[in-house]
FIPATOR-581662 format. One record per residue (C-alpha): residue number from 0; residue in one letter; x, y, z. Coordinates in nm, 3 decimals. Each point is the difference from the previous one (the first is absolute). Layout:
{num->NUM; residu->A; c1->X; c2->Y; c3->Z}
...
END
This chain:
{num->0; residu->M; c1->0.003; c2->0.007; c3->-0.007}
{num->1; residu->K; c1->0.274; c2->0.226; c3->0.092}
{num->2; residu->K; c1->0.157; c2->-0.058; c3->-0.332}
{num->3; residu->L; c1->-0.317; c2->0.054; c3->-0.190}
{num->4; residu->I; c1->-0.038; c2->0.350; c3->0.202}
{num->5; residu->F; c1->0.364; c2->0.082; c3->-0.071}
{num->6; residu->S; c1->-0.023; c2->-0.092; c3->-0.368}
{num->7; residu->L; c1->-0.335; c2->0.192; c3->-0.023}
{num->8; residu->F; c1->0.187; c2->0.318; c3->0.149}
{num->9; residu->L; c1->0.302; c2->-0.016; c3->-0.244}
{num->10; residu->F; c1->-0.237; c2->-0.038; c3->-0.296}
{num->11; residu->L; c1->-0.186; c2->0.327; c3->0.102}
{num->12; residu->S; c1->0.321; c2->0.163; c3->0.066}
{num->13; residu->F; c1->0.138; c2->-0.064; c3->-0.338}
{num->14; residu->S; c1->-0.316; c2->0.067; c3->-0.160}
{num->15; residu->S; c1->-0.032; c2->0.345; c3->0.136}
{num->16; residu->L; c1->0.362; c2->0.084; c3->-0.097}
{num->17; residu->A; c1->-0.071; c2->-0.126; c3->-0.350}
{num->18; residu->Y; c1->-0.302; c2->0.260; c3->-0.049}
{num->19; residu->A; c1->0.128; c2->0.286; c3->0.214}
{num->20; residu->Q; c1->0.242; c2->0.159; c3->0.238}
{num->21; residu->W; c1->-0.162; c2->0.188; c3->0.307}
{num->22; residu->T; c1->0.251; c2->0.231; c3->0.140}
{num->23; residu->T; c1->-0.007; c2->0.143; c3->0.354}
{num->24; residu->G; c1->-0.127; c2->0.335; c3->0.106}
{num->25; residu->T; c1->-0.256; c2->0.215; c3->-0.221}
{num->26; residu->D; c1->0.124; c2->-0.110; c3->-0.347}
{num->27; residu->I; c1->-0.165; c2->-0.278; c3->-0.194}
{num->28; residu->S; c1->0.186; c2->-0.130; c3->-0.314}
{num->29; residu->N; c1->-0.029; c2->-0.281; c3->-0.256}
{num->30; residu->T; c1->0.346; c2->-0.119; c3->-0.121}
{num->31; residu->N; c1->-0.105; c2->-0.299; c3->-0.214}
{num->32; residu->T; c1->-0.171; c2->0.028; c3->-0.363}
{num->33; residu->G; c1->-0.350; c2->-0.079; c3->0.113}
{num->34; residu->K; c1->-0.281; c2->0.251; c3->0.011}
{num->35; residu->V; c1->-0.177; c2->0.190; c3->0.295}
{num->36; residu->N; c1->-0.378; c2->0.010; c3->-0.032}
{num->37; residu->I; c1->-0.215; c2->0.220; c3->0.239}
{num->38; residu->G; c1->-0.385; c2->-0.075; c3->0.004}
{num->39; residu->T; c1->0.022; c2->-0.258; c3->-0.229}
{num->40; residu->T; c1->0.162; c2->-0.347; c3->-0.060}
{num->41; residu->T; c1->-0.017; c2->-0.003; c3->-0.362}
{num->42; residu->S; c1->0.349; c2->-0.012; c3->-0.166}
{num->43; residu->T; c1->0.069; c2->0.258; c3->-0.254}
{num->44; residu->Q; c1->0.312; c2->0.132; c3->-0.230}
{num->45; residu->A; c1->0.043; c2->0.287; c3->0.264}
{num->46; residu->K; c1->0.255; c2->-0.009; c3->0.269}
{num->47; residu->L; c1->-0.248; c2->0.181; c3->0.234}
{num->48; residu->L; c1->-0.392; c2->-0.033; c3->-0.043}
{num->49; residu->V; c1->-0.239; c2->0.189; c3->0.226}
{num->50; residu->Y; c1->-0.373; c2->-0.059; c3->-0.031}
{num->51; residu->T; c1->-0.282; c2->0.176; c3->0.156}
{num->52; residu->T; c1->-0.356; c2->0.060; c3->-0.060}
{num->53; residu->G; c1->0.017; c2->0.361; c3->0.045}
{num->54; residu->N; c1->0.142; c2->0.276; c3->-0.204}
{num->55; residu->Y; c1->0.361; c2->-0.002; c3->0.101}
{num->56; residu->A; c1->0.204; c2->-0.304; c3->-0.024}
{num->57; residu->G; c1->0.283; c2->0.169; c3->0.183}
{num->58; residu->I; c1->0.101; c2->0.313; c3->0.154}
{num->59; residu->F; c1->0.332; c2->0.149; c3->0.064}
{num->60; residu->R; c1->0.055; c2->0.279; c3->0.255}
{num->61; residu->G; c1->0.299; c2->0.177; c3->0.149}
{num->62; residu->S; c1->0.036; c2->0.104; c3->0.358}
{num->63; residu->T; c1->-0.015; c2->0.360; c3->-0.080}
{num->64; residu->G; c1->-0.338; c2->-0.024; c3->-0.215}
{num->65; residu->G; c1->-0.075; c2->-0.056; c3->-0.369}
{num->66; residu->A; c1->-0.109; c2->-0.344; c3->-0.143}
{num->67; residu->V; c1->-0.010; c2->-0.205; c3->-0.321}
{num->68; residu->G; c1->-0.274; c2->-0.236; c3->-0.073}
{num->69; residu->V; c1->-0.070; c2->-0.256; c3->-0.283}
{num->70; residu->G; c1->-0.296; c2->-0.175; c3->-0.056}
{num->71; residu->S; c1->-0.300; c2->-0.011; c3->-0.232}
{num->72; residu->L; c1->-0.339; c2->0.193; c3->-0.025}
{num->73; residu->S; c1->-0.300; c2->-0.166; c3->-0.197}
{num->74; residu->G; c1->0.260; c2->-0.220; c3->-0.131}
{num->75; residu->V; c1->0.242; c2->0.263; c3->-0.117}
{num->76; residu->P; c1->0.353; c2->-0.013; c3->0.145}
{num->77; residu->F; c1->0.140; c2->0.339; c3->0.143}
{num->78; residu->L; c1->0.304; c2->0.140; c3->0.178}
{num->79; residu->Q; c1->-0.062; c2->0.294; c3->0.215}
{num->80; residu->A; c1->0.212; c2->0.240; c3->0.234}
{num->81; residu->A; c1->-0.178; c2->0.182; c3->0.274}
{num->82; residu->T; c1->0.082; c2->0.189; c3->0.303}
{num->83; residu->N; c1->-0.091; c2->-0.278; c3->0.211}
{num->84; residu->E; c1->-0.170; c2->-0.350; c3->-0.020}
{num->85; residu->A; c1->-0.351; c2->0.120; c3->0.090}
{num->86; residu->A; c1->-0.229; c2->-0.069; c3->-0.280}
{num->87; residu->T; c1->-0.108; c2->0.378; c3->-0.021}
{num->88; residu->A; c1->0.366; c2->0.132; c3->-0.010}
{num->89; residu->P; c1->0.060; c2->0.256; c3->-0.284}
{num->90; residu->A; c1->0.187; c2->-0.211; c3->-0.290}
{num->91; residu->I; c1->0.347; c2->0.137; c3->-0.105}
{num->92; residu->L; c1->0.044; c2->-0.234; c3->-0.288}
{num->93; residu->S; c1->-0.279; c2->-0.227; c3->-0.159}
{num->94; residu->L; c1->0.111; c2->-0.249; c3->-0.274}
{num->95; residu->N; c1->-0.268; c2->-0.209; c3->-0.199}
{num->96; residu->P; c1->0.194; c2->-0.226; c3->-0.261}
{num->97; residu->A; c1->-0.337; c2->-0.144; c3->-0.126}
{num->98; residu->G; c1->-0.049; c2->0.345; c3->-0.192}
{num->99; residu->G; c1->-0.137; c2->0.225; c3->0.270}
{num->100; residu->N; c1->0.118; c2->0.357; c3->0.079}
{num->101; residu->V; c1->0.295; c2->0.076; c3->0.210}
{num->102; residu->G; c1->-0.004; c2->0.299; c3->0.242}
{num->103; residu->I; c1->0.282; c2->0.148; c3->0.184}
{num->104; residu->G; c1->-0.111; c2->0.259; c3->0.292}
{num->105; residu->T; c1->-0.366; c2->-0.107; c3->-0.067}
{num->106; residu->T; c1->-0.210; c2->-0.260; c3->0.092}
{num->107; residu->S; c1->-0.239; c2->0.051; c3->-0.303}
{num->108; residu->P; c1->0.189; c2->-0.032; c3->-0.319}
{num->109; residu->D; c1->-0.226; c2->0.072; c3->-0.289}
{num->110; residu->V; c1->0.260; c2->-0.038; c3->-0.289}
{num->111; residu->T; c1->0.273; c2->-0.250; c3->-0.072}
{num->112; residu->L; c1->0.244; c2->0.234; c3->0.210}
{num->113; residu->A; c1->-0.128; c2->0.272; c3->0.247}
{num->114; residu->V; c1->0.254; c2->0.179; c3->0.200}
{num->115; residu->N; c1->-0.114; c2->0.237; c3->0.250}
{num->116; residu->G; c1->0.332; c2->0.243; c3->0.032}
{num->117; residu->V; c1->0.297; c2->0.102; c3->-0.197}
{num->118; residu->I; c1->0.125; c2->-0.254; c3->-0.281}
{num->119; residu->K; c1->0.374; c2->0.022; c3->-0.027}
{num->120; residu->T; c1->0.246; c2->-0.208; c3->-0.209}
{num->121; residu->I; c1->0.357; c2->0.002; c3->0.085}
{num->122; residu->L; c1->0.200; c2->-0.006; c3->-0.310}
{num->123; residu->G; c1->0.371; c2->-0.092; c3->0.099}
{num->124; residu->T; c1->0.192; c2->-0.124; c3->0.291}
{num->125; residu->N; c1->0.171; c2->0.317; c3->0.032}
{num->126; residu->F; c1->-0.148; c2->0.321; c3->0.160}
{num->127; residu->Q; c1->-0.330; c2->-0.200; c3->0.047}
{num->128; residu->S; c1->-0.160; c2->0.300; c3->0.174}
{num->129; residu->Q; c1->0.070; c2->0.224; c3->-0.334}
{num->130; residu->N; c1->-0.025; c2->-0.258; c3->-0.270}
{num->131; residu->V; c1->-0.381; c2->-0.062; c3->0.009}
{num->132; residu->V; c1->-0.287; c2->0.062; c3->-0.176}
{num->133; residu->S; c1->-0.314; c2->0.074; c3->0.203}
{num->134; residu->I; c1->-0.376; c2->0.082; c3->-0.041}
{num->135; residu->I; c1->-0.058; c2->0.270; c3->0.286}
{num->136; residu->P; c1->-0.287; c2->0.205; c3->0.104}
{num->137; residu->L; c1->0.039; c2->0.379; c3->0.012}
{num->138; residu->G; c1->-0.316; c2->0.110; c3->0.208}
{num->139; residu->Y; c1->-0.342; c2->0.062; c3->-0.072}
{num->140; residu->S; c1->-0.098; c2->0.247; c3->-0.289}
{num->141; residu->G; c1->-0.197; c2->0.269; c3->0.132}
{num->142; residu->I; c1->-0.371; c2->-0.109; c3->0.138}
{num->143; residu->T; c1->-0.045; c2->-0.251; c3->-0.277}
{num->144; residu->G; c1->0.107; c2->-0.295; c3->0.214}
{num->145; residu->A; c1->0.248; c2->-0.126; c3->-0.276}
{num->146; residu->N; c1->0.341; c2->-0.073; c3->0.100}
{num->147; residu->N; c1->0.289; c2->0.155; c3->-0.203}
{num->148; residu->W; c1->0.264; c2->-0.262; c3->-0.087}
{num->149; residu->A; c1->0.331; c2->-0.063; c3->-0.185}
{num->150; residu->I; c1->0.206; c2->-0.245; c3->-0.138}
{num->151; residu->R; c1->0.346; c2->0.100; c3->0.138}
{num->152; residu->G; c1->0.339; c2->-0.152; c3->-0.056}
{num->153; residu->V; c1->0.368; c2->0.030; c3->0.000}
{num->154; residu->Y; c1->0.159; c2->0.286; c3->-0.234}
{num->155; residu->Q; c1->0.358; c2->-0.009; c3->-0.119}
{num->156; residu->Y; c1->0.226; c2->0.255; c3->0.151}
{num->157; residu->G; c1->0.336; c2->0.119; c3->-0.130}
{num->158; residu->N; c1->0.148; c2->-0.011; c3->0.339}
{num->159; residu->G; c1->-0.167; c2->-0.350; c3->0.119}
{num->160; residu->V; c1->-0.291; c2->-0.173; c3->0.079}
{num->161; residu->G; c1->0.104; c2->-0.005; c3->0.370}
{num->162; residu->N; c1->-0.094; c2->0.374; c3->0.002}
{num->163; residu->N; c1->-0.351; c2->-0.027; c3->-0.163}
{num->164; residu->A; c1->-0.280; c2->-0.005; c3->0.245}
{num->165; residu->N; c1->-0.100; c2->-0.296; c3->0.214}
{num->166; residu->G; c1->-0.306; c2->-0.161; c3->-0.236}
{num->167; residu->G; c1->0.104; c2->0.186; c3->-0.334}
{num->168; residu->D; c1->-0.088; c2->0.329; c3->-0.096}
{num->169; residu->L; c1->-0.113; c2->-0.029; c3->-0.369}
{num->170; residu->D; c1->-0.374; c2->-0.013; c3->-0.017}
{num->171; residu->I; c1->-0.043; c2->-0.167; c3->-0.328}
{num->172; residu->I; c1->-0.395; c2->0.056; c3->0.006}
{num->173; residu->K; c1->-0.216; c2->0.158; c3->0.249}
{num->174; residu->S; c1->-0.349; c2->0.114; c3->0.051}
{num->175; residu->L; c1->-0.018; c2->0.320; c3->0.163}
{num->176; residu->N; c1->-0.299; c2->0.216; c3->0.086}
{num->177; residu->G; c1->-0.180; c2->-0.096; c3->-0.312}
{num->178; residu->N; c1->0.313; c2->0.006; c3->-0.221}
{num->179; residu->T; c1->0.201; c2->-0.294; c3->-0.173}
{num->180; residu->V; c1->0.375; c2->0.092; c3->0.050}
{num->181; residu->L; c1->0.264; c2->-0.155; c3->-0.180}
{num->182; residu->G; c1->0.368; c2->-0.007; c3->0.080}
{num->183; residu->T; c1->0.067; c2->0.236; c3->0.272}
{num->184; residu->K; c1->0.243; c2->0.007; c3->0.285}
{num->185; residu->S; c1->-0.153; c2->-0.024; c3->0.365}
{num->186; residu->D; c1->0.262; c2->0.275; c3->0.117}
{num->187; residu->G; c1->-0.062; c2->0.238; c3->-0.292}
{num->188; residu->T; c1->0.352; c2->-0.024; c3->-0.126}
{num->189; residu->A; c1->0.092; c2->-0.025; c3->-0.379}
{num->190; residu->L; c1->-0.130; c2->-0.322; c3->-0.181}
{num->191; residu->G; c1->0.165; c2->-0.179; c3->-0.296}
{num->192; residu->N; c1->-0.125; c2->-0.039; c3->-0.358}
{num->193; residu->V; c1->-0.307; c2->-0.225; c3->-0.059}
{num->194; residu->L; c1->0.091; c2->-0.231; c3->-0.309}
{num->195; residu->I; c1->-0.261; c2->-0.213; c3->-0.186}
{num->196; residu->G; c1->0.101; c2->-0.263; c3->-0.233}
{num->197; residu->Q; c1->0.363; c2->0.052; c3->0.056}
{num->198; residu->T; c1->0.273; c2->-0.020; c3->0.246}
{num->199; residu->T; c1->0.221; c2->0.267; c3->-0.116}
{num->200; residu->Q; c1->-0.060; c2->0.341; c3->-0.123}
{num->201; residu->Y; c1->0.182; c2->0.196; c3->-0.292}
{num->202; residu->N; c1->-0.058; c2->0.320; c3->0.162}
{num->203; residu->S; c1->-0.038; c2->-0.004; c3->0.386}
{num->204; residu->A; c1->-0.141; c2->0.352; c3->-0.029}
{num->205; residu->Y; c1->-0.341; c2->-0.142; c3->-0.046}
{num->206; residu->L; c1->-0.201; c2->-0.085; c3->0.341}
{num->207; residu->L; c1->-0.239; c2->-0.242; c3->-0.201}
{num->208; residu->D; c1->0.170; c2->-0.202; c3->-0.294}
{num->209; residu->V; c1->-0.241; c2->-0.238; c3->-0.177}
{num->210; residu->N; c1->0.125; c2->-0.238; c3->-0.277}
{num->211; residu->G; c1->-0.310; c2->-0.043; c3->-0.197}
{num->212; residu->S; c1->-0.319; c2->0.167; c3->-0.091}
{num->213; residu->M; c1->-0.241; c2->0.214; c3->0.269}
{num->214; residu->R; c1->-0.366; c2->0.083; c3->-0.026}
{num->215; residu->A; c1->-0.192; c2->0.256; c3->0.183}
{num->216; residu->K; c1->-0.331; c2->0.221; c3->-0.030}
{num->217; residu->A; c1->0.191; c2->0.316; c3->0.094}
{num->218; residu->I; c1->0.357; c2->0.106; c3->0.093}
{num->219; residu->T; c1->0.073; c2->0.335; c3->0.173}
{num->220; residu->V; c1->0.366; c2->0.133; c3->-0.040}
{num->221; residu->N; c1->0.099; c2->0.339; c3->0.193}
{num->222; residu->T; c1->0.156; c2->0.239; c3->-0.285}
{num->223; residu->T; c1->0.101; c2->0.336; c3->-0.024}
{num->224; residu->G; c1->-0.228; c2->0.092; c3->-0.292}
{num->225; residu->A; c1->0.109; c2->0.194; c3->-0.327}
{num->226; residu->D; c1->-0.139; c2->0.354; c3->0.064}
{num->227; residu->F; c1->0.339; c2->0.138; c3->-0.041}
{num->228; residu->V; c1->-0.074; c2->-0.022; c3->-0.382}
{num->229; residu->F; c1->-0.278; c2->0.292; c3->0.048}
{num->230; residu->E; c1->0.272; c2->0.221; c3->0.150}
{num->231; residu->P; c1->0.093; c2->0.312; c3->-0.203}
{num->232; residu->S; c1->0.366; c2->-0.092; c3->0.021}
{num->233; residu->Y; c1->-0.039; c2->-0.346; c3->-0.132}
{num->234; residu->K; c1->0.176; c2->-0.048; c3->-0.359}
{num->235; residu->L; c1->-0.207; c2->-0.179; c3->-0.233}
{num->236; residu->N; c1->0.183; c2->-0.140; c3->-0.337}
{num->237; residu->T; c1->-0.145; c2->0.133; c3->-0.308}
{num->238; residu->L; c1->-0.174; c2->-0.272; c3->-0.216}
{num->239; residu->A; c1->0.301; c2->0.013; c3->-0.241}
{num->240; residu->E; c1->0.233; c2->-0.088; c3->0.287}
{num->241; residu->L; c1->-0.222; c2->-0.274; c3->0.118}
{num->242; residu->Q; c1->-0.007; c2->-0.151; c3->-0.333}
{num->243; residu->D; c1->0.379; c2->0.007; c3->-0.040}
{num->244; residu->Y; c1->0.038; c2->-0.168; c3->0.331}
{num->245; residu->I; c1->-0.263; c2->-0.285; c3->-0.084}
{num->246; residu->I; c1->0.189; c2->-0.053; c3->-0.327}
{num->247; residu->R; c1->0.319; c2->-0.034; c3->0.162}
{num->248; residu->N; c1->-0.092; c2->-0.210; c3->0.316}
{num->249; residu->H; c1->-0.354; c2->-0.174; c3->-0.084}
{num->250; residu->H; c1->-0.138; c2->0.096; c3->0.329}
{num->251; residu->L; c1->-0.130; c2->0.319; c3->0.176}
{num->252; residu->P; c1->0.250; c2->0.208; c3->0.214}
{num->253; residu->E; c1->0.029; c2->-0.091; c3->0.345}
{num->254; residu->I; c1->-0.165; c2->-0.322; c3->-0.056}
{num->255; residu->P; c1->0.195; c2->-0.334; c3->0.031}
{num->256; residu->S; c1->0.077; c2->-0.187; c3->-0.318}
{num->257; residu->A; c1->-0.172; c2->-0.343; c3->-0.056}
{num->258; residu->K; c1->0.341; c2->-0.175; c3->0.059}
{num->259; residu->E; c1->0.065; c2->0.189; c3->0.335}
{num->260; residu->M; c1->-0.379; c2->-0.110; c3->0.088}
{num->261; residu->Q; c1->0.096; c2->-0.367; c3->-0.073}
{num->262; residu->T; c1->0.307; c2->-0.016; c3->0.214}
{num->263; residu->K; c1->-0.073; c2->0.252; c3->0.287}
{num->264; residu->G; c1->-0.380; c2->0.023; c3->0.040}
{num->265; residu->I; c1->-0.174; c2->0.325; c3->0.058}
{num->266; residu->D; c1->-0.105; c2->0.167; c3->0.313}
{num->267; residu->L; c1->-0.371; c2->0.036; c3->-0.016}
{num->268; residu->G; c1->-0.007; c2->0.330; c3->0.213}
{num->269; residu->Q; c1->0.276; c2->0.152; c3->-0.204}
{num->270; residu->N; c1->-0.153; c2->-0.139; c3->-0.334}
{num->271; residu->Q; c1->-0.335; c2->0.150; c3->0.070}
{num->272; residu->V; c1->0.156; c2->0.336; c3->0.063}
{num->273; residu->K; c1->0.176; c2->-0.011; c3->-0.317}
{num->274; residu->L; c1->-0.299; c2->-0.122; c3->-0.204}
{num->275; residu->L; c1->-0.179; c2->0.296; c3->0.164}
{num->276; residu->Q; c1->0.244; c2->0.246; c3->-0.090}
{num->277; residu->K; c1->-0.018; c2->-0.121; c3->-0.366}
{num->278; residu->V; c1->-0.380; c2->0.030; c3->0.036}
{num->279; residu->E; c1->0.018; c2->0.347; c3->0.124}
{num->280; residu->E; c1->0.279; c2->0.091; c3->-0.263}
{num->281; residu->L; c1->-0.251; c2->-0.122; c3->-0.270}
{num->282; residu->T; c1->-0.265; c2->0.206; c3->0.174}
{num->283; residu->L; c1->0.212; c2->0.312; c3->-0.054}
{num->284; residu->Y; c1->0.094; c2->-0.091; c3->-0.343}
{num->285; residu->L; c1->-0.388; c2->-0.031; c3->-0.066}
{num->286; residu->I; c1->-0.082; c2->0.346; c3->0.152}
{num->287; residu->D; c1->0.291; c2->0.154; c3->-0.207}
{num->288; residu->K; c1->-0.129; c2->-0.154; c3->-0.309}
{num->289; residu->D; c1->-0.343; c2->0.101; c3->0.080}
{num->290; residu->K; c1->0.121; c2->0.348; c3->0.041}
{num->291; residu->Q; c1->0.168; c2->-0.011; c3->-0.339}
{num->292; residu->V; c1->-0.317; c2->-0.159; c3->-0.176}
{num->293; residu->N; c1->-0.227; c2->0.263; c3->0.178}
{num->294; residu->A; c1->0.231; c2->0.279; c3->-0.119}
{num->295; residu->E; c1->0.008; c2->-0.106; c3->-0.340}
{num->296; residu->I; c1->-0.374; c2->-0.045; c3->0.015}
{num->297; residu->E; c1->-0.019; c2->0.352; c3->0.126}
{num->298; residu->I; c1->0.209; c2->0.100; c3->-0.321}
{num->299; residu->S; c1->-0.188; c2->-0.205; c3->-0.218}
{num->300; residu->N; c1->-0.307; c2->0.142; c3->0.122}
{num->301; residu->E; c1->0.125; c2->0.364; c3->-0.036}
{num->302; residu->Q; c1->0.100; c2->-0.085; c3->-0.362}
{num->303; residu->Q; c1->-0.323; c2->-0.157; c3->-0.074}
{num->304; residu->K; c1->-0.188; c2->0.310; c3->0.144}
{num->305; residu->Q; c1->0.240; c2->0.224; c3->-0.223}
{num->306; residu->I; c1->-0.090; c2->-0.241; c3->-0.298}
{num->307; residu->E; c1->-0.371; c2->0.039; c3->0.081}
{num->308; residu->E; c1->0.031; c2->0.363; c3->0.035}
{num->309; residu->Q; c1->0.183; c2->0.037; c3->-0.333}
{num->310; residu->T; c1->-0.229; c2->-0.221; c3->-0.160}
{num->311; residu->A; c1->-0.294; c2->0.240; c3->0.111}
{num->312; residu->T; c1->0.208; c2->0.285; c3->-0.121}
{num->313; residu->N; c1->0.063; c2->-0.167; c3->-0.327}
{num->314; residu->I; c1->-0.394; c2->-0.073; c3->-0.043}
{num->315; residu->R; c1->-0.055; c2->0.357; c3->0.085}
{num->316; residu->L; c1->0.236; c2->0.131; c3->-0.257}
{num->317; residu->S; c1->-0.118; c2->-0.274; c3->-0.242}
{num->318; residu->E; c1->-0.363; c2->0.157; c3->0.052}
{num->319; residu->Q; c1->0.132; c2->0.363; c3->-0.028}
{num->320; residu->L; c1->0.190; c2->-0.103; c3->-0.316}
{num->321; residu->K; c1->-0.314; c2->-0.137; c3->-0.137}
{num->322; residu->V; c1->-0.174; c2->0.283; c3->0.045}
{num->323; residu->Q; c1->0.284; c2->0.233; c3->-0.130}
{num->324; residu->T; c1->0.006; c2->-0.224; c3->-0.303}
{num->325; residu->Q; c1->-0.355; c2->0.027; c3->-0.058}
{num->326; residu->K; c1->0.012; c2->0.363; c3->0.034}
{num->327; residu->I; c1->0.305; c2->0.007; c3->-0.242}
{num->328; residu->Y; c1->-0.212; c2->-0.210; c3->-0.239}
{num->329; residu->S; c1->-0.281; c2->0.236; c3->0.020}
{num->330; residu->Q; c1->0.236; c2->0.283; c3->-0.046}
{num->331; residu->E; c1->0.140; c2->-0.192; c3->-0.300}
{num->332; residu->K; c1->-0.333; c2->-0.042; c3->-0.152}
{num->333; residu->R; c1->-0.102; c2->0.392; c3->0.048}
{num->334; residu->L; c1->0.353; c2->0.086; c3->-0.140}
{num->335; residu->K; c1->-0.063; c2->-0.224; c3->-0.291}
{num->336; residu->K; c1->-0.341; c2->0.151; c3->-0.060}
{num->337; residu->L; c1->0.157; c2->0.355; c3->0.026}
{num->338; residu->E; c1->0.266; c2->-0.102; c3->-0.263}
{num->339; residu->Q; c1->-0.271; c2->-0.106; c3->-0.224}
{num->340; residu->Q; c1->-0.192; c2->0.325; c3->0.027}
{num->341; residu->L; c1->0.317; c2->0.194; c3->-0.031}
{num->342; residu->K; c1->0.054; c2->-0.184; c3->-0.346}
{num->343; residu->L; c1->-0.358; c2->0.072; c3->-0.105}
{num->344; residu->L; c1->0.073; c2->0.367; c3->0.089}
{num->345; residu->I; c1->0.326; c2->0.016; c3->-0.191}
{num->346; residu->N; c1->-0.153; c2->-0.163; c3->-0.306}
{num->347; residu->K; c1->-0.279; c2->0.228; c3->0.005}
{num->348; residu->E; c1->0.243; c2->0.318; c3->0.015}
{num->349; residu->K; c1->0.192; c2->-0.132; c3->-0.295}
{num->350; residu->K; c1->-0.314; c2->-0.016; c3->-0.212}
END
């Protein structure tokens, strides 16, 4: 009997050592290749299986607060981090791999990813407080209740990123008091150029450089205008001088040639001023020509008046000549009659 009891003791001891090793103190460890099941005896592929009829299969909590729970809700698995292990604790992180939504800082995410707070992406391993891009709030916009916001990121400084503001200071885009603002510095200092469709510039003097076509319903350019053309001191070329310039250069004075426009482009503001200058010069030419035409018309009218007066005089003289002619004709008839009578008297005397 003693041998049987001793044999059974050895069997149970070796069996326990074959499946697990229980250490002393507060720690429990399993050093073999077996599995640990809690709440079930069913063997699975997992090394640790926790089974429960509630929502949470396991909750991990630190001594200073905060808890992470895993489980399933209505058959859908989830991972949730909260401030404590209570079911009503606000969720800090909620993950649902079955196609649900993820919430950070909110317990009720209504989209795939809902974040209650600032979103920041660290772009590199150096200067991690400067090399970032964030979506940040900028305070409320008046009484509308809308919150101003900006996408703010790191900006390249010539004297090093380390001298950049923490969190970056380039507002790539922001909504501010009803306006959409592109490319501004949060500290108000000078901003570099904006390139679209290219990474380098032929001429760095342009704040906005677009490699391609642009379309807009309206573009406003501040210019100086061309009122100087109407100043009395402005020298306007004669039409003969203008014709000579065009023959020699094949474009108007002070207007870039087609070749220059193709290679250097044109300044819209300056070009509008030059075009307006040419329109105003053309207006002066037209005014001058109108004066010449009006003067010629006046001369022509005066000459026509003189012609009409002369024609009237000629008609009068013609009438007078006609009357005089009739008188002369009548006198000639009388003279001829007198000559006949005289001849009769002479003949009569001779007899």
